Steps between C-alpha positions, in 0.01 A plus 500: 500500500229453767226241551216725388332424167241774488506716180727789550666378819831452338841639496480735201771696326482763229539388145566148359865462622612469857676268757457360842796378720405249763727388798416144599513377861791269411731421205338251266581315180201634285302236307190697387305825530124565507328816383132560584252751365131524534303296234308688225170386664577711810615809307241775497596578132507131401867521395834493676713719282681616819638146547880456437581338158874465445724464803822359628627392839855547618696380806694771673804485737410832647206746501644770278683266248416628155512176303425176681504147362214441260281215624250522218299699261113445481168602378199518723197369306200742547278215377641242733449422864522793745789323678780396256817317588828554314799262550859628524637476139829321447721364783545706806742405775505826685304594814345834543332703766403788279288457185407761256177489290538726199191575291558595130146549386137456597182388303427849361413724800636845422524639855609226732588131568363304799667224693276300733739228609858386427649194663841343493531122538820306569709288727668650806876541483682311772 
């Protein structure tokens, strides 16, 4: 969520489920998302169990909309690169200014889940 990759300098939420709603500077046609977590080598414990595991991304028409358009369901690989890119699944022809990241589980941390960086990629809507 911010460009700081020091262990612990993340946006943390209690438990393994949570969500983040982001308002973009303009309406875009989303093409991909990137999620970033610190690598295991930077973790003081040698593991990244607080990293998100199963998550989905939705496009919203308005901030308080309960169910947006599903743009994809993904798994962040704790053994992969710290920065992972996930393409929009299926065909999307809608532009959105508001995107929701919904975390369903983490890699086993009982107390909290940590988000370091989440980015939305796409083409500006005319």
